C-alpha positions as CSV (number, residue, x, y, z in Angstrom):
1,M,0.2,-0.1,0.1
2,S,1.2,3.1,-0.7
3,D,2.1,6.0,2.3
4,D,-0.8,8.3,2.6
5,S,0.9,10.5,3.9
6,S,3.2,11.5,1.3
7,S,0.1,12.8,-0.5
8,T,-0.9,14.8,2.2
9,S,-0.2,18.8,2.2
10,C,1.3,20.3,5.3
11,F,0.3,23.6,6.2
12,A,-0.6,25.4,9.2
13,K,-3.4,24.7,11.7
14,L,-6.7,26.5,11.9
15,N,-5.9,28.9,14.6
16,D,-8.1,32.7,15.7
17,S,-5.8,34.3,13.2
18,N,-5.3,32.5,9.6
19,Y,-8.7,31.7,8.9
20,T,-8.3,33.3,5.4
21,A,-5.4,31.0,4.6
22,W,-6.7,27.7,6.0
23,S,-9.6,28.1,4.0
24,M,-8.0,28.5,0.7
25,R,-5.9,25.5,1.5
26,M,-7.9,23.5,2.9
27,E,-10.7,23.6,0.1
28,A,-7.9,22.9,-2.4
29,E,-6.7,19.9,-0.1
30,L,-10.6,18.4,-0.1
31,I,-11.0,19.1,-3.8
32,R,-7.8,17.4,-4.3
33,K,-9.0,14.2,-2.2
34,E,-12.8,14.6,-4.1
35,L,-14.2,15.3,-0.9
36,W,-15.3,18.8,-1.7
37,T,-17.8,18.8,-5.0
38,D,-21.2,17.4,-3.7
39,V,-20.2,16.9,-0.2
40,I,-19.5,20.3,1.0
41,E,-20.4,22.5,-1.9
42,V,-23.9,21.6,-3.7
43,M,-23.9,23.2,-7.2
44,I,-27.5,23.7,-8.4
45,D,-28.2,25.0,-11.9
46,Q,-30.2,28.1,-11.9
47,V,-31.5,27.7,-15.5
48,D,-33.4,25.3,-17.3
49,D,-32.3,23.1,-20.6
50,K,-34.0,26.2,-22.5
51,G,-31.7,28.9,-20.4
52,K,-35.0,30.2,-18.5
53,L,-34.9,30.8,-14.9
54,R,-36.2,27.8,-13.0
55,K,-38.6,28.7,-10.1
56,Q,-37.0,29.4,-6.5
57,E,-39.1,26.4,-5.1
58,D,-37.6,24.0,-7.4
59,I,-34.0,25.4,-7.1
60,E,-34.6,24.6,-3.0
61,A,-36.2,21.2,-3.6
62,D,-33.3,20.3,-6.0
63,T,-30.8,21.3,-3.5
64,T,-32.3,19.4,-0.7
65,N,-32.5,16.4,-2.6
66,R,-28.6,16.7,-3.4
67,L,-27.6,17.1,0.4
68,N,-29.8,14.1,1.1
69,A,-27.9,12.0,-1.7
70,R,-24.4,12.9,-0.2
71,L,-22.4,9.8,0.5
72,T,-22.1,9.3,4.5
73,T,-18.9,7.9,4.0
74,K,-17.5,10.8,2.0
75,M,-18.9,13.2,4.6
76,A,-17.3,11.5,7.2
77,Q,-14.1,11.8,5.7
78,A,-14.5,15.5,4.7
79,R,-15.1,16.0,8.4
80,A,-12.2,14.2,9.7
81,E,-10.0,15.8,7.2
82,M,-10.9,19.4,8.7
83,I,-10.9,18.3,12.2
84,L,-7.0,17.3,11.8
85,R,-6.5,20.4,10.4
86,V,-7.3,22.7,13.5
87,E,-5.8,23.6,16.7
88,P,-7.7,22.3,19.9
89,G,-9.6,26.1,20.5
90,Q,-11.4,25.7,17.1
91,L,-12.7,22.3,18.0
92,S,-15.9,23.4,19.7
93,H,-17.0,24.6,15.8
94,M,-17.0,21.2,14.6
95,R,-19.5,19.3,16.5
96,S,-22.0,18.8,13.7
97,K,-21.5,15.6,11.5
98,D,-22.4,17.6,8.4
99,P,-19.3,18.9,6.7
100,L,-21.5,21.8,5.4
101,V,-22.6,23.0,8.7
102,V,-18.9,22.5,10.2
103,W,-17.5,24.3,7.1
104,E,-20.3,27.5,7.5
105,D,-19.7,27.5,11.1
106,L,-16.0,28.3,11.3
107,K,-16.7,30.9,8.5
108,A,-19.0,32.5,10.6
109,V,-17.0,32.6,13.7
110,H,-13.8,33.7,11.8
111,C,-14.8,35.9,9.0
112,A,-15.0,39.5,10.2
113,C,-18.1,41.4,9.7
114,G,-19.7,45.1,10.6
115,F,-18.5,48.1,10.6
116,A,-16.1,48.0,13.5
117,A,-14.4,44.9,12.4
118,F,-14.0,46.5,8.8
119,L,-12.3,49.6,10.5
120,S,-10.1,47.4,12.4
121,L,-9.1,45.6,8.9
122,K,-8.2,48.8,7.5
123,R,-6.3,50.4,10.2
124,K,-4.0,47.6,10.4
125,F,-3.6,48.0,6.6
126,L,-2.6,51.6,6.1
127,T,-0.8,51.7,9.2
128,M,1.6,48.3,8.2
129,K,5.3,48.9,8.0
130,K,8.3,47.4,6.6
131,E,11.0,45.6,8.7
132,K,14.2,46.3,8.8
133,G,16.1,43.8,6.6
134,Q,13.0,42.8,5.1
135,K,13.3,42.0,1.5
136,M,11.0,43.8,-1.1
137,S,9.5,40.9,-2.1
138,A,8.4,39.9,1.4
139,W,7.0,42.8,1.9
140,I,4.8,43.4,-1.2
141,G,3.5,40.0,-0.6
142,E,2.5,41.2,3.4
143,V,0.7,44.0,1.9
144,K,-1.4,41.5,-0.6
145,S,-1.8,39.2,2.2
146,Q,-3.5,42.0,4.0
147,V,-5.5,42.8,0.9
148,F,-6.4,39.6,0.6
149,E,-8.0,39.3,3.8
150,M,-10.0,42.6,3.6
151,E,-11.3,41.0,0.6
152,E,-12.3,37.9,2.1
153,A,-14.2,39.6,4.7
154,G,-15.9,41.8,2.2
155,L,-14.1,44.8,1.7
156,I,-13.3,46.6,-1.5
157,V,-9.5,47.6,-1.6
158,P,-8.7,49.3,-4.6
159,D,-5.1,49.4,-6.3
160,L,-4.6,52.8,-5.0
161,D,-5.0,51.8,-1.6
162,I,-2.4,49.4,-2.6
163,I,-0.1,51.5,-3.6
164,L,-0.8,53.6,-0.8
165,A,0.0,51.1,2.0
166,L,3.1,50.2,0.0
167,T,4.8,53.4,0.0
168,M,3.5,54.5,3.3
169,G,5.4,51.4,5.3
170,L,8.4,52.1,3.4
171,P,12.2,53.4,5.6
172,S,13.1,57.0,4.6
173,S,15.6,55.6,1.9
174,Y,13.1,55.3,-0.6
175,D,11.8,58.7,-0.2
176,S,13.6,59.6,-3.3
177,L,11.4,56.8,-5.2
178,I,8.4,58.5,-3.4
179,I,8.4,61.7,-4.7
180,N,8.9,60.6,-8.5
181,F,6.0,58.7,-7.6
182,N,4.3,62.4,-6.7
183,N,5.5,63.2,-10.2
184,T,4.3,60.4,-12.6
185,P,1.2,60.7,-14.1
186,S,-2.0,58.7,-13.0
187,S,-2.4,57.0,-15.6
188,D,1.0,55.1,-15.9
189,L,1.1,55.2,-11.8
190,T,-0.4,51.9,-12.0
191,L,0.2,48.8,-9.0
192,D,2.8,46.9,-11.5
193,H,4.8,50.0,-12.2
194,V,4.9,51.0,-8.7
195,T,5.8,47.0,-7.5
196,T,8.8,46.9,-10.4
197,Q,10.1,50.2,-9.2
198,L,9.9,49.5,-5.5
199,L,12.2,46.3,-6.4
200,A,14.5,47.8,-8.7
201,E,15.0,50.5,-6.2
202,E,16.0,47.8,-3.5
203,T,18.4,46.2,-6.3
204,R,19.9,49.7,-6.8
205,Q,20.6,50.5,-3.1
206,L,21.8,46.9,-2.5
207,T,24.5,47.5,-5.2
208,R,25.2,50.8,-4.1
209,T,26.1,49.4,-0.7
210,I,28.1,46.3,-1.6
211,P,32.4,47.3,-1.8
212,T,34.1,46.2,-4.8
213,P,36.8,44.1,-3.9
214,Q,40.3,45.1,-4.4
215,T,42.1,43.3,-7.0
216,T,45.2,45.7,-7.6
217,I,48.5,45.0,-6.4
218,T,50.3,47.7,-4.5
219,T,53.9,48.5,-4.8
220,N,54.7,47.6,-1.3
221,A,52.8,44.1,-2.1
222,K,55.4,43.6,-5.2
223,D,58.0,44.3,-3.0
224,L,56.7,42.3,-0.2
225,L,56.3,39.2,-2.7
226,H,59.4,39.9,-3.9
227,N,61.3,39.7,-0.5
228,V,59.2,36.6,-0.1
229,A,61.3,34.9,-3.0
230,L,64.4,36.0,-2.3
231,S,64.0,34.9,1.4
232,V,62.6,31.2,-0.2
233,N,65.8,31.1,-2.3
234,K,68.3,32.1,0.4
235,T,67.2,29.4,2.4
236,S,66.3,26.6,-0.4
237,L,69.8,27.0,-2.5
238,P,73.8,26.9,-1.3
239,V,75.4,30.4,-2.1
240,E,77.3,28.7,-5.1
241,Q,74.1,28.0,-7.0
242,I,72.8,31.3,-6.6
243,T,72.4,33.7,-9.9
244,C,73.0,37.4,-9.3
245,W,70.1,39.4,-10.7
246,F,72.7,42.6,-11.5
247,C,75.3,40.6,-13.4
248,D,74.0,37.0,-14.2
249,E,77.2,35.5,-12.5
250,K,77.0,32.7,-9.8
251,G,78.1,32.8,-6.3
252,H,76.5,36.1,-4.6
253,Y,73.4,37.9,-4.0
254,K,72.3,41.2,-6.2
255,E,73.2,43.1,-2.9
256,N,76.6,41.6,-2.7
257,C,77.4,42.4,-6.5
258,E,80.6,44.4,-6.9
259,K,79.6,45.5,-10.5
260,R,76.2,46.8,-9.2
261,K,78.1,48.8,-6.4
262,A,80.5,50.0,-8.9
263,W,77.5,51.1,-11.1
264,L,75.5,52.6,-8.3
265,E,78.4,54.7,-7.5
266,S,78.8,56.0,-11.1
267,K,75.2,57.2,-11.0
268,K,76.1,59.2,-8.0
269,G,79.3,60.7,-9.2
270,N,77.3,61.9,-12.8
271,A,73.9,63.2,-10.8
272,M,76.6,65.5,-8.8
273,M,78.5,66.9,-12.3
274,V,75.0,67.4,-13.8
275,I,74.0,69.4,-10.3
276,G,77.2,71.5,-10.1
277,N,76.4,72.3,-14.4
278,S,73.2,73.2,-13.9
279,M,73.9,75.5,-10.9
280,M,76.8,77.3,-13.4
281,V,75.6,77.1,-16.9
282,E,71.6,77.7,-18.2
283,D,70.5,76.8,-21.6
284,V,73.4,75.1,-22.7
285,D,73.3,72.4,-25.5
286,Y,75.2,68.9,-24.4
287,V,77.0,67.3,-26.9
288,Y,77.4,63.3,-26.1
């Protein structure tokens, strides 16, 4: 037999604050297991075969017949699936044996209704703040999740309100972008345009704060590498095998080379002659 747990989707159990997301996932789970249609959701045609609107009493009679025809095994399975997906505090709303009644009772308990509830949702929506370090994609998702909850409660949330919530909750580093939004024609200030610009601005700010790695080797670093190479050569080779870097003769290092010392002395002498002549003669063409 196949392990049934491998075919079970994992999502958070129903509590006092996640009904909107839970109900959508629970519905998808019941549909996947063929426990939704004609068990919790009973669809009745509102028109007859000729396209004419049916009488209300006929619709109600048809609905009653379809409800009574539901299989008790599937009803029990659907109710069991829901019970296993809630926290203990929610079990008091699930006493009915009918999964349709259980579903409607949970909806009545958790869905906000009335002016006070709508006002609370709206206030929460307009006072949301982007947390420090929160990615822009996560911030946009958080705002849209709140919009989803409001719409499930029966509120209409226009795009302009979503743009307002998105921008009001941003830190001061986005002020220049918000100023640009103020100068954008209203016809172009769509929700897609705003979210695209917010994501691009986040990328720009992150790129600006990342330091460029230093790849240039300085003169001091080159000298250090040269000295390391010298020290390695001095400790690994006998003196008779050493080749002077100045005269290409073996048996000594460059700093001990007599030819190099003579060359350096001659350079000092030539430099002193040039300095002396420059103090006595101006604008003289030298012939070499």
